[in-house]
C-alpha positions in Angstrom: -22.2 28.1 10.8 -22.2 27.5 7.1 -25.3 26.8 5.1 -25.6 23.4 3.4 -26.2 25.0 0.0 -23.5 27.6 0.4 -20.6 25.9 2.2 -18.1 28.6 1.6 -14.9 28.7 -0.5 -13.9 25.4 -2.1 -11.3 23.5 -0.2 -7.9 23.0 -1.8 -7.8 19.3 -2.5 -4.1 19.3 -3.6 -1.4 19.4 -1.0 2.0 19.9 -2.8 3.8 19.8 0.6 2.1 16.5 1.5 2.9 15.0 -1.9 6.5 16.0 -1.6 6.8 14.6 1.9 5.3 11.3 0.8 7.6 11.1 -2.2 10.6 11.9 0.1 9.7 9.1 2.5 9.2 6.6 -0.3 12.5 7.6 -1.9 14.5 7.3 1.3 12.9 3.9 2.0 13.9 2.8 -1.5 17.5 4.0 -1.0 17.7 2.5 2.4 16.2 -1.0 1.6 17.0 -1.3 -2.1 17.1 -4.7 -3.7 16.8 -6.6 -0.4 13.5 -4.9 0.2 12.3 -6.1 -3.2 13.5 -9.7 -2.5 11.7 -9.6 0.9 8.5 -8.5 -0.8 8.8 -11.3 -3.5 9.6 -13.9 -0.9 6.6 -12.8 1.2 4.4 -13.0 -1.8 5.6 -16.6 -2.6 5.1 -17.7 1.0 1.5 -16.3 0.9 0.8 -18.0 -2.4 2.2 -21.3 -1.0 0.0 -21.1 2.1 -3.1 -20.4 0.0 -2.2 -23.3 -2.3 -1.7 -25.7 0.6 -5.0 -24.7 2.0 -6.7 -25.2 -1.4 -5.0 -28.6 -1.8 -6.1 -29.7 1.6 -9.7 -28.7 1.0 -9.7 -30.5 -2.4 -8.2 -33.6 -0.7 -10.8 -33.5 2.1 -13.8 -32.9 -0.2 
């Protein structure tokens, strides 16, 4: 069991293999989805803003 004041060697906080794997996954997703993925994200954002705006307008109309 390690002591609280002497925990042992410092842990390696950087993981180059994990960083590369994450980058590869994101790159393949970008190549697979491309512009339609961006358009889907933009349309989802606009739908969310519209719903929030409709709720705000309804609350202002009620009160």
